[in-house]
BALOBA-1460 file (C-alpha; in Angstrom, 3 decimals):
// residues 353
<rec num="1" residu="x" x="-65.199" y="96.672" z="129.792"/>
<rec num="2" residu="x" x="-61.416" y="96.866" z="130.025"/>
<rec num="3" residu="x" x="-59.053" y="99.779" z="130.558"/>
<rec num="4" residu="x" x="-55.281" y="99.358" z="130.724"/>
<rec num="5" residu="x" x="-52.117" y="100.898" z="129.301"/>
<rec num="6" residu="x" x="-51.099" y="99.789" z="125.725"/>
<rec num="7" residu="x" x="-47.598" y="100.170" z="124.615"/>
<rec num="8" residu="x" x="-47.623" y="101.503" z="121.041"/>
<rec num="9" residu="x" x="-45.532" y="99.784" z="118.251"/>
<rec num="10" residu="x" x="-42.167" y="101.395" z="117.614"/>
<rec num="11" residu="x" x="-42.774" y="101.785" z="113.872"/>
<rec num="12" residu="x" x="-46.062" y="102.318" z="112.156"/>
<rec num="13" residu="x" x="-45.859" y="102.831" z="108.385"/>
<rec num="14" residu="x" x="-49.471" y="103.629" z="107.544"/>
<rec num="15" residu="x" x="-48.722" y="104.320" z="103.904"/>
<rec num="16" residu="x" x="-47.001" y="101.070" z="102.918"/>
<rec num="17" residu="x" x="-47.820" y="98.180" z="105.370"/>
<rec num="18" residu="x" x="-51.433" y="97.902" z="104.326"/>
<rec num="19" residu="x" x="-50.380" y="97.449" z="100.692"/>
<rec num="20" residu="x" x="-48.280" y="94.469" z="101.647"/>
<rec num="21" residu="x" x="-50.932" y="92.852" z="103.798"/>
<rec num="22" residu="x" x="-54.094" y="93.725" z="101.978"/>
<rec num="23" residu="x" x="-56.301" y="91.014" z="100.494"/>
<rec num="24" residu="x" x="-58.407" y="91.316" z="97.491"/>
<rec num="25" residu="x" x="-61.419" y="89.521" z="95.949"/>
<rec num="26" residu="x" x="-59.459" y="86.622" z="94.522"/>
<rec num="27" residu="x" x="-59.897" y="85.919" z="90.884"/>
<rec num="28" residu="x" x="-59.534" y="82.302" z="91.589"/>
<rec num="29" residu="x" x="-62.533" y="82.119" z="93.879"/>
<rec num="30" residu="x" x="-64.822" y="84.715" z="92.270"/>
<rec num="31" residu="x" x="-64.198" y="83.891" z="88.624"/>
<rec num="32" residu="x" x="-66.613" y="81.506" z="87.145"/>
<rec num="33" residu="x" x="-67.263" y="80.183" z="83.648"/>
<rec num="34" residu="x" x="-70.138" y="81.925" z="82.015"/>
<rec num="35" residu="x" x="-72.082" y="79.130" z="80.423"/>
<rec num="36" residu="x" x="-74.488" y="79.560" z="77.436"/>
<rec num="37" residu="x" x="-78.211" y="79.732" z="77.646"/>
<rec num="38" residu="x" x="-78.335" y="75.848" z="77.617"/>
<rec num="39" residu="x" x="-76.549" y="75.682" z="80.931"/>
<rec num="40" residu="x" x="-79.122" y="75.963" z="83.743"/>
<rec num="41" residu="x" x="-76.546" y="76.408" z="86.409"/>
<rec num="42" residu="x" x="-74.494" y="79.213" z="84.745"/>
<rec num="43" residu="x" x="-74.083" y="82.559" z="86.280"/>
<rec num="44" residu="x" x="-75.646" y="84.055" z="83.195"/>
<rec num="45" residu="x" x="-78.899" y="82.040" z="83.570"/>
<rec num="46" residu="x" x="-79.022" y="82.919" z="87.274"/>
<rec num="47" residu="x" x="-78.743" y="86.642" z="86.391"/>
<rec num="48" residu="x" x="-81.491" y="86.415" z="83.863"/>
<rec num="49" residu="x" x="-83.709" y="84.570" z="86.378"/>
<rec num="50" residu="x" x="-83.216" y="87.402" z="88.847"/>
<rec num="51" residu="x" x="-84.086" y="89.937" z="86.115"/>
<rec num="52" residu="x" x="-87.250" y="87.950" z="85.387"/>
<rec num="53" residu="x" x="-88.308" y="88.238" z="89.070"/>
<rec num="54" residu="x" x="-87.808" y="91.930" z="88.901"/>
<rec num="55" residu="x" x="-89.790" y="92.160" z="85.666"/>
<rec num="56" residu="x" x="-92.606" y="90.102" z="87.183"/>
<rec num="57" residu="x" x="-92.670" y="92.287" z="90.349"/>
<rec num="58" residu="x" x="-92.845" y="95.424" z="88.188"/>
<rec num="59" residu="x" x="-95.980" y="94.066" z="86.486"/>
<rec num="60" residu="x" x="-97.811" y="93.778" z="89.854"/>
<rec num="61" residu="x" x="-100.581" y="96.326" z="90.501"/>
<rec num="62" residu="x" x="-98.701" y="97.583" z="93.607"/>
<rec num="63" residu="x" x="-95.021" y="96.579" z="92.977"/>
<rec num="64" residu="x" x="-92.491" y="96.581" z="95.753"/>
<rec num="65" residu="x" x="-90.166" y="98.499" z="93.363"/>
<rec num="66" residu="x" x="-90.229" y="99.614" z="89.724"/>
<rec num="67" residu="x" x="-87.695" y="98.270" z="87.390"/>
<rec num="68" residu="x" x="-88.511" y="99.542" z="83.808"/>
<rec num="69" residu="x" x="-85.334" y="97.894" z="82.432"/>
<rec num="70" residu="x" x="-85.474" y="94.293" z="83.682"/>
<rec num="71" residu="x" x="-87.464" y="93.222" z="80.550"/>
<rec num="72" residu="x" x="-84.543" y="94.092" z="78.234"/>
<rec num="73" residu="x" x="-82.746" y="90.895" z="79.493"/>
<rec num="74" residu="x" x="-85.742" y="88.635" z="78.832"/>
<rec num="75" residu="x" x="-86.760" y="87.008" z="75.611"/>
<rec num="76" residu="x" x="-89.833" y="88.903" z="74.136"/>
<rec num="77" residu="x" x="-91.962" y="85.679" z="73.912"/>
<rec num="78" residu="x" x="-91.168" y="84.963" z="77.577"/>
<rec num="79" residu="x" x="-92.219" y="88.499" z="78.436"/>
<rec num="80" residu="x" x="-95.609" y="88.006" z="76.795"/>
<rec num="81" residu="x" x="-96.211" y="84.788" z="78.796"/>
<rec num="82" residu="x" x="-95.237" y="86.553" z="82.066"/>
<rec num="83" residu="x" x="-97.560" y="89.468" z="81.364"/>
<rec num="84" residu="x" x="-100.444" y="87.018" z="80.779"/>
<rec num="85" residu="x" x="-99.682" y="84.949" z="83.924"/>
<rec num="86" residu="x" x="-98.717" y="87.543" z="86.409"/>
<rec num="87" residu="x" x="-98.596" y="86.495" z="90.090"/>
<rec num="88" residu="x" x="-101.237" y="87.559" z="92.651"/>
<rec num="89" residu="x" x="-100.533" y="90.869" z="94.314"/>
<rec num="90" residu="x" x="-100.211" y="89.308" z="97.744"/>
<rec num="91" residu="x" x="-97.431" y="86.845" z="96.703"/>
<rec num="92" residu="x" x="-93.750" y="87.721" z="96.657"/>
<rec num="93" residu="x" x="-90.330" y="86.173" z="96.667"/>
<rec num="94" residu="x" x="-87.366" y="86.401" z="98.961"/>
<rec num="95" residu="x" x="-85.298" y="87.930" z="96.152"/>
<rec num="96" residu="x" x="-87.806" y="90.730" z="95.541"/>
<rec num="97" residu="x" x="-88.068" y="91.502" z="99.241"/>
<rec num="98" residu="x" x="-84.283" y="91.636" z="99.479"/>
<rec num="99" residu="x" x="-84.162" y="93.922" z="96.370"/>
<rec num="100" residu="x" x="-86.671" y="96.363" z="97.981"/>
<rec num="101" residu="x" x="-84.781" y="96.305" z="101.285"/>
<rec num="102" residu="x" x="-81.449" y="96.985" z="99.600"/>
<rec num="103" residu="x" x="-82.973" y="99.765" z="97.445"/>
<rec num="104" residu="x" x="-84.487" y="101.423" z="100.507"/>
<rec num="105" residu="x" x="-81.238" y="101.268" z="102.416"/>
<rec num="106" residu="x" x="-79.148" y="102.697" z="99.643"/>
<rec num="107" residu="x" x="-81.699" y="105.527" z="99.151"/>
<rec num="108" residu="x" x="-81.641" y="106.259" z="102.872"/>
<rec num="109" residu="x" x="-77.876" y="106.379" z="103.118"/>
<rec num="110" residu="x" x="-77.184" y="108.509" z="100.059"/>
<rec num="111" residu="x" x="-79.887" y="111.021" z="100.996"/>
<rec num="112" residu="x" x="-79.436" y="111.193" z="104.776"/>
<rec num="113" residu="x" x="-75.683" y="110.578" z="105.399"/>
<rec num="114" residu="x" x="-73.672" y="113.619" z="104.513"/>
<rec num="115" residu="x" x="-71.059" y="113.258" z="101.823"/>
<rec num="116" residu="x" x="-71.890" y="109.763" z="100.464"/>
<rec num="117" residu="x" x="-71.232" y="110.015" z="96.744"/>
<rec num="118" residu="x" x="-69.435" y="106.678" z="96.271"/>
<rec num="119" residu="x" x="-71.707" y="103.685" z="95.695"/>
<rec num="120" residu="x" x="-70.171" y="100.336" z="95.210"/>
<rec num="121" residu="x" x="-72.491" y="97.495" z="93.886"/>
<rec num="122" residu="x" x="-71.237" y="93.875" z="93.945"/>
<rec num="123" residu="x" x="-73.605" y="92.294" z="91.363"/>
<rec num="124" residu="x" x="-74.279" y="89.622" z="88.775"/>
<rec num="125" residu="x" x="-73.793" y="92.092" z="85.920"/>
<rec num="126" residu="x" x="-77.499" y="92.764" z="85.240"/>
<rec num="127" residu="x" x="-78.158" y="95.070" z="88.171"/>
<rec num="128" residu="x" x="-80.225" y="98.045" z="87.016"/>
<rec num="129" residu="x" x="-79.818" y="100.186" z="90.146"/>
<rec num="130" residu="x" x="-77.386" y="102.629" z="88.411"/>
<rec num="131" residu="x" x="-80.240" y="103.459" z="85.959"/>
<rec num="132" residu="x" x="-83.407" y="103.133" z="87.915"/>
<rec num="133" residu="x" x="-82.558" y="104.620" z="91.390"/>
<rec num="134" residu="x" x="-82.340" y="108.419" z="91.986"/>
<rec num="135" residu="x" x="-78.704" y="109.178" z="92.843"/>
<rec num="136" residu="x" x="-77.478" y="112.542" z="94.233"/>
<rec num="137" residu="x" x="-75.561" y="114.797" z="91.864"/>
<rec num="138" residu="x" x="-71.867" y="113.852" z="91.466"/>
<rec num="139" residu="x" x="-72.331" y="110.223" z="92.502"/>
<rec num="140" residu="x" x="-69.962" y="107.630" z="91.220"/>
<rec num="141" residu="x" x="-71.444" y="104.157" z="90.996"/>
<rec num="142" residu="x" x="-68.978" y="101.344" z="90.885"/>
<rec num="143" residu="x" x="-70.317" y="97.998" z="89.566"/>
<rec num="144" residu="x" x="-68.220" y="94.977" z="90.401"/>
<rec num="145" residu="x" x="-69.459" y="92.020" z="88.344"/>
<rec num="146" residu="x" x="-68.570" y="89.465" z="85.690"/>
<rec num="147" residu="x" x="-67.306" y="91.385" z="82.646"/>
<rec num="148" residu="x" x="-69.002" y="89.344" z="79.938"/>
<rec num="149" residu="x" x="-72.433" y="89.635" z="81.495"/>
<rec num="150" residu="x" x="-72.020" y="93.306" z="82.286"/>
<rec num="151" residu="x" x="-70.916" y="94.201" z="78.730"/>
<rec num="152" residu="x" x="-73.888" y="92.306" z="77.170"/>
<rec num="153" residu="x" x="-76.280" y="93.912" z="79.743"/>
<rec num="154" residu="x" x="-75.006" y="97.318" z="79.032"/>
<rec num="155" residu="x" x="-75.713" y="96.873" z="75.288"/>
<rec num="156" residu="x" x="-79.284" y="95.761" z="76.096"/>
<rec num="157" residu="x" x="-79.816" y="98.661" z="78.418"/>
<rec num="158" residu="x" x="-78.529" y="101.140" z="75.789"/>
<rec num="159" residu="x" x="-80.915" y="99.568" z="73.304"/>
<rec num="160" residu="x" x="-83.940" y="100.494" z="75.441"/>
<rec num="161" residu="x" x="-82.703" y="104.018" z="76.176"/>
<rec num="162" residu="x" x="-81.515" y="103.453" z="79.799"/>
<rec num="163" residu="x" x="-79.263" y="106.299" z="80.954"/>
<rec num="164" residu="x" x="-77.319" y="107.130" z="84.043"/>
<rec num="165" residu="x" x="-78.631" y="110.224" z="85.883"/>
<rec num="166" residu="x" x="-76.979" y="113.515" z="84.680"/>
<rec num="167" residu="x" x="-73.794" y="114.443" z="86.520"/>
<rec num="168" residu="x" x="-73.358" y="110.829" z="87.753"/>
<rec num="169" residu="x" x="-70.842" y="108.355" z="86.562"/>
<rec num="170" residu="x" x="-71.024" y="104.520" z="86.207"/>
<rec num="171" residu="x" x="-67.677" y="102.658" z="86.461"/>
<rec num="172" residu="x" x="-67.339" y="98.897" z="85.852"/>
<rec num="173" residu="x" x="-64.804" y="96.761" z="87.594"/>
<rec num="174" residu="x" x="-64.532" y="93.138" z="86.390"/>
<rec num="175" residu="x" x="-65.047" y="90.684" z="89.230"/>
<rec num="176" residu="x" x="-62.483" y="88.434" z="87.490"/>
<rec num="177" residu="x" x="-59.677" y="91.043" z="88.220"/>
<rec num="178" residu="x" x="-56.789" y="89.921" z="90.341"/>
<rec num="179" residu="x" x="-56.698" y="93.083" z="92.388"/>
<rec num="180" residu="x" x="-60.101" y="94.612" z="92.982"/>
<rec num="181" residu="x" x="-58.813" y="97.268" z="95.406"/>
<rec num="182" residu="x" x="-56.168" y="98.581" z="93.037"/>
<rec num="183" residu="x" x="-58.561" y="98.845" z="90.137"/>
<rec num="184" residu="x" x="-61.248" y="100.496" z="92.196"/>
<rec num="185" residu="x" x="-58.728" y="103.151" z="93.405"/>
<rec num="186" residu="x" x="-57.293" y="103.580" z="89.923"/>
<rec num="187" residu="x" x="-60.747" y="104.189" z="88.525"/>
<rec num="188" residu="x" x="-61.557" y="106.920" z="91.043"/>
<rec num="189" residu="x" x="-62.554" y="105.375" z="94.333"/>
<rec num="190" residu="x" x="-61.246" y="107.375" z="97.373"/>
<rec num="191" residu="x" x="-60.779" y="105.584" z="100.615"/>
<rec num="192" residu="x" x="-60.767" y="108.887" z="102.538"/>
<rec num="193" residu="x" x="-64.329" y="109.615" z="101.566"/>
<rec num="194" residu="x" x="-67.595" y="108.029" z="102.676"/>
<rec num="195" residu="x" x="-69.177" y="105.282" z="100.632"/>
<rec num="196" residu="x" x="-71.968" y="102.760" z="100.697"/>
<rec num="197" residu="x" x="-71.635" y="99.210" z="99.608"/>
<rec num="198" residu="x" x="-74.326" y="96.694" z="98.476"/>
<rec num="199" residu="x" x="-74.023" y="92.998" z="97.442"/>
<rec num="200" residu="x" x="-76.738" y="91.121" z="95.512"/>
<rec num="201" residu="x" x="-75.978" y="88.476" z="92.931"/>
<rec num="202" residu="x" x="-72.212" y="88.531" z="92.942"/>
<rec num="203" residu="x" x="-71.011" y="84.961" z="92.157"/>
<rec num="204" residu="x" x="-69.776" y="83.191" z="95.275"/>
<rec num="205" residu="x" x="-68.285" y="79.743" z="95.112"/>
<rec num="206" residu="x" x="-66.408" y="79.396" z="98.351"/>
<rec num="207" residu="x" x="-66.398" y="80.866" z="101.887"/>
<rec num="208" residu="x" x="-62.902" y="82.250" z="101.084"/>
<rec num="209" residu="x" x="-64.414" y="84.381" z="98.327"/>
<rec num="210" residu="x" x="-66.829" y="86.005" z="100.744"/>
<rec num="211" residu="x" x="-64.095" y="86.663" z="103.335"/>
<rec num="212" residu="x" x="-62.037" y="88.334" z="100.515"/>
<rec num="213" residu="x" x="-65.078" y="90.550" z="99.838"/>
<rec num="214" residu="x" x="-65.295" y="91.481" z="103.472"/>
<rec num="215" residu="x" x="-61.548" y="92.304" z="103.613"/>
<rec num="216" residu="x" x="-61.838" y="94.415" z="100.510"/>
<rec num="217" residu="x" x="-64.846" y="96.430" z="101.776"/>
<rec num="218" residu="x" x="-63.145" y="96.764" z="105.231"/>
<rec num="219" residu="x" x="-59.986" y="98.079" z="103.666"/>
<rec num="220" residu="x" x="-61.677" y="100.712" z="101.552"/>
<rec num="221" residu="x" x="-64.731" y="101.852" z="103.519"/>
<rec num="222" residu="x" x="-64.264" y="104.673" z="105.988"/>
<rec num="223" residu="x" x="-65.543" y="104.433" z="109.525"/>
<rec num="224" residu="x" x="-69.278" y="104.624" z="109.723"/>
<rec num="225" residu="x" x="-69.925" y="103.373" z="106.216"/>
<rec num="226" residu="x" x="-72.655" y="100.827" z="105.575"/>
<rec num="227" residu="x" x="-72.485" y="97.441" z="103.737"/>
<rec num="228" residu="x" x="-75.885" y="95.916" z="102.910"/>
<rec num="229" residu="x" x="-76.829" y="92.768" z="100.984"/>
<rec num="230" residu="x" x="-77.576" y="89.180" z="100.671"/>
<rec num="231" residu="x" x="-75.282" y="86.470" z="101.971"/>
<rec num="232" residu="x" x="-75.648" y="82.969" z="100.623"/>
<rec num="233" residu="x" x="-76.947" y="80.768" z="103.468"/>
<rec num="234" residu="x" x="-74.747" y="77.848" z="102.424"/>
<rec num="235" residu="x" x="-71.682" y="79.877" z="103.511"/>
<rec num="236" residu="x" x="-72.739" y="79.480" z="107.183"/>
<rec num="237" residu="x" x="-73.562" y="75.768" z="106.583"/>
<rec num="238" residu="x" x="-69.844" y="75.180" z="105.611"/>
<rec num="239" residu="x" x="-68.833" y="76.285" z="109.152"/>
<rec num="240" residu="x" x="-71.634" y="75.157" z="111.428"/>
<rec num="241" residu="x" x="-74.255" y="72.563" z="111.892"/>
<rec num="242" residu="x" x="-76.616" y="73.991" z="114.428"/>
<rec num="243" residu="x" x="-78.935" y="76.492" z="112.801"/>
<rec num="244" residu="x" x="-79.509" y="78.739" z="115.852"/>
<rec num="245" residu="x" x="-75.718" y="79.406" z="115.858"/>
<rec num="246" residu="x" x="-75.900" y="81.033" z="112.329"/>
<rec num="247" residu="x" x="-76.227" y="84.539" z="113.730"/>
<rec num="248" residu="x" x="-73.312" y="84.116" z="116.023"/>
<rec num="249" residu="x" x="-71.184" y="82.878" z="113.103"/>
<rec num="250" residu="x" x="-72.176" y="85.780" z="110.994"/>
<rec num="251" residu="x" x="-71.438" y="88.167" z="113.916"/>
<rec num="252" residu="x" x="-67.951" y="86.717" z="114.292"/>
<rec num="253" residu="x" x="-66.997" y="86.735" z="110.660"/>
<rec num="254" residu="x" x="-68.115" y="90.349" z="110.285"/>
<rec num="255" residu="x" x="-66.657" y="91.520" z="113.537"/>
<rec num="256" residu="x" x="-63.283" y="90.067" z="112.743"/>
<rec num="257" residu="x" x="-63.214" y="92.359" z="109.719"/>
<rec num="258" residu="x" x="-64.368" y="95.403" z="111.565"/>
<rec num="259" residu="x" x="-68.098" y="95.408" z="111.036"/>
<rec num="260" residu="x" x="-71.041" y="95.424" z="113.433"/>
<rec num="261" residu="x" x="-73.690" y="93.393" z="111.610"/>
<rec num="262" residu="x" x="-77.452" y="93.010" z="111.898"/>
<rec num="263" residu="x" x="-79.279" y="90.057" z="110.362"/>
<rec num="264" residu="x" x="-82.627" y="91.207" z="108.916"/>
<rec num="265" residu="x" x="-85.636" y="88.848" z="109.013"/>
<rec num="266" residu="x" x="-87.666" y="88.632" z="105.809"/>
<rec num="267" residu="x" x="-90.804" y="88.677" z="107.916"/>
<rec num="268" residu="x" x="-89.639" y="92.144" z="109.249"/>
<rec num="269" residu="x" x="-89.339" y="93.433" z="105.684"/>
<rec num="270" residu="x" x="-92.750" y="92.160" z="104.662"/>
<rec num="271" residu="x" x="-94.806" y="93.255" z="107.632"/>
<rec num="272" residu="x" x="-95.425" y="96.827" z="106.446"/>
<rec num="273" residu="x" x="-96.082" y="96.180" z="102.715"/>
<rec num="274" residu="x" x="-99.314" y="94.164" z="102.680"/>
<rec num="275" residu="x" x="-97.742" y="91.031" z="101.280"/>
<rec num="276" residu="x" x="-97.705" y="87.385" z="102.627"/>
<rec num="277" residu="x" x="-94.286" y="86.192" z="103.750"/>
<rec num="278" residu="x" x="-92.671" y="84.047" z="101.107"/>
<rec num="279" residu="x" x="-92.933" y="80.323" z="101.651"/>
<rec num="280" residu="x" x="-90.139" y="77.839" z="101.975"/>
<rec num="281" residu="x" x="-86.564" y="78.233" z="103.283"/>
<rec num="282" residu="x" x="-84.594" y="81.152" z="101.932"/>
<rec num="283" residu="x" x="-81.191" y="80.516" z="100.326"/>
<rec num="284" residu="x" x="-79.899" y="83.927" z="101.365"/>
<rec num="285" residu="x" x="-79.384" y="85.833" z="104.619"/>
<rec num="286" residu="x" x="-80.193" y="89.518" z="104.475"/>
<rec num="287" residu="x" x="-77.810" y="91.841" z="106.409"/>
<rec num="288" residu="x" x="-76.777" y="95.382" z="107.192"/>
<rec num="289" residu="x" x="-73.272" y="96.012" z="108.463"/>
<rec num="290" residu="x" x="-71.614" y="99.191" z="109.729"/>
<rec num="291" residu="x" x="-67.847" y="99.759" z="109.432"/>
<rec num="292" residu="x" x="-66.399" y="100.396" z="112.930"/>
<rec num="293" residu="x" x="-62.867" y="101.025" z="112.043"/>
<rec num="294" residu="x" x="-60.807" y="103.288" z="109.771"/>
<rec num="295" residu="x" x="-60.098" y="102.409" z="106.140"/>
<rec num="296" residu="x" x="-56.534" y="101.469" z="105.184"/>
<rec num="297" residu="x" x="-55.919" y="104.896" z="103.676"/>
<rec num="298" residu="x" x="-56.971" y="106.812" z="106.701"/>
<rec num="299" residu="x" x="-53.488" y="107.123" z="108.162"/>
<rec num="300" residu="x" x="-53.413" y="107.255" z="111.985"/>
<rec num="301" residu="x" x="-51.873" y="105.423" z="114.869"/>
<rec num="302" residu="x" x="-55.457" y="104.986" z="116.151"/>
<rec num="303" residu="x" x="-56.252" y="102.988" z="113.028"/>
<rec num="304" residu="x" x="-53.663" y="100.341" z="114.040"/>
<rec num="305" residu="x" x="-55.208" y="100.204" z="117.578"/>
<rec num="306" residu="x" x="-58.768" y="100.187" z="116.105"/>
<rec num="307" residu="x" x="-57.995" y="97.231" z="113.828"/>
<rec num="308" residu="x" x="-56.172" y="95.023" z="116.464"/>
<rec num="309" residu="x" x="-59.047" y="95.411" z="118.862"/>
<rec num="310" residu="x" x="-61.790" y="95.133" z="116.305"/>
<rec num="311" residu="x" x="-60.393" y="91.899" z="115.024"/>
<rec num="312" residu="x" x="-60.900" y="90.501" z="118.462"/>
<rec num="313" residu="x" x="-64.486" y="91.790" z="118.867"/>
<rec num="314" residu="x" x="-63.801" y="95.098" z="120.760"/>
<rec num="315" residu="x" x="-64.866" y="98.629" z="120.064"/>
<rec num="316" residu="x" x="-62.060" y="100.839" z="121.378"/>
<rec num="317" residu="x" x="-61.677" y="104.403" z="122.376"/>
<rec num="318" residu="x" x="-58.289" y="106.026" z="122.815"/>
<rec num="319" residu="x" x="-58.258" y="108.365" z="125.848"/>
<rec num="320" residu="x" x="-56.249" y="111.592" z="125.641"/>
<rec num="321" residu="x" x="-54.133" y="112.402" z="128.783"/>
<rec num="322" residu="x" x="-55.193" y="116.045" z="128.358"/>
<rec num="323" residu="x" x="-58.727" y="114.830" z="128.780"/>
<rec num="324" residu="x" x="-57.866" y="113.009" z="132.012"/>
<rec num="325" residu="x" x="-55.949" y="115.912" z="133.498"/>
<rec num="326" residu="x" x="-58.463" y="118.740" z="132.722"/>
<rec num="327" residu="x" x="-60.639" y="118.125" z="135.834"/>
<rec num="328" residu="x" x="-57.988" y="117.340" z="138.445"/>
<rec num="329" residu="x" x="-56.257" y="120.719" z="138.695"/>
<rec num="330" residu="x" x="-52.941" y="119.392" z="137.342"/>
<rec num="331" residu="x" x="-50.787" y="120.495" z="134.447"/>
<rec num="332" residu="x" x="-50.514" y="118.132" z="131.532"/>
<rec num="333" residu="x" x="-47.378" y="116.033" z="131.667"/>
<rec num="334" residu="x" x="-44.603" y="117.210" z="129.434"/>
<rec num="335" residu="x" x="-42.846" y="115.247" z="126.710"/>
<rec num="336" residu="x" x="-44.103" y="112.380" z="124.531"/>
<rec num="337" residu="x" x="-45.859" y="109.585" z="126.356"/>
<rec num="338" residu="x" x="-44.699" y="106.029" z="125.754"/>
<rec num="339" residu="x" x="-48.147" y="104.512" z="126.448"/>
<rec num="340" residu="x" x="-51.545" y="104.762" z="124.896"/>
<rec num="341" residu="x" x="-54.584" y="104.922" z="127.311"/>
<rec num="342" residu="x" x="-57.645" y="103.142" z="126.139"/>
<rec num="343" residu="x" x="-61.196" y="101.848" z="127.040"/>
<rec num="344" residu="x" x="-62.590" y="98.859" z="125.089"/>
<rec num="345" residu="x" x="-66.049" y="97.368" z="125.018"/>
<rec num="346" residu="x" x="-66.680" y="93.734" z="124.015"/>
<rec num="347" residu="x" x="-69.277" y="93.693" z="121.165"/>
<rec num="348" residu="x" x="-69.699" y="89.955" z="120.657"/>
<rec num="349" residu="x" x="-70.671" y="86.956" z="122.770"/>
<rec num="350" residu="x" x="-68.128" y="84.947" z="124.722"/>
<rec num="351" residu="x" x="-67.299" y="81.441" z="123.698"/>
<rec num="352" residu="x" x="-69.511" y="80.022" z="126.472"/>
<rec num="353" residu="x" x="-72.542" y="82.184" z="125.764"/>
């Protein structure tokens, strides 16, 4: 714990400085070539494979979730084979567990956190959550995903009668765009209002692309907002060698962007649903992160303080001089103070822990 004087900056332009310094999901690192069906490594094929897992899970006697639209992305002949060869009820996959966890977290936030009507989904373009989950009235769902896949998926969904809940709105933002933040705001996102963010399936090719995602979410999400999703495990492997250090690496990369993060064990997700834990190593890390600082459009001197401390792992509280003086039988000092009083708490491990 630390408590000292902090001299404020002479000039704080909260309405323009963030625009000059903000980072976005770079089109160079997020954009990917959408191969045809013959390309087994294409983003499109990966999206279809995920839809197949959701379809297969929906066929189970006691499914983890119900996705009535996943089948519209799958060839009819393949659907028939999957129906004949459904998996045992006790088996599951890391992806389906993650899907259930993310569904549950989204449902919890929009129904129990006051005012959350902005939902941002970072996806592969075939995410059916806008159609299959129950959203509160007046919700705006933003889907950030590859445009070609999203447009094709939207046509398939329309063909099977999928509809967005009444009074809700679905807005697509192409992940290939050069300025995701600007487009989100232009299409109706409000950085002064609460939101919830979820990431599953968004193409990631470099660590830089994920950091850009974090910067974007941090810039637009108000304090207290949640970011939930799957993080590709190979991102951690690009930075570290020792596996036990993975959580510390995740903690640092999130904390440097203003998030307190919790890594969720798949065993923890599976323990209450009468399923066996999936076998083999998982290629994704499941997480829930909470925004601890103000968004870029919440103008305040405290936002500057919050960001500079949070980027170094501290949660900070600015102390009012009126609060200090109220119990000591003194009058508050007159005039503007040239110093800001604060208390900061370290939220991450030291370098030698």
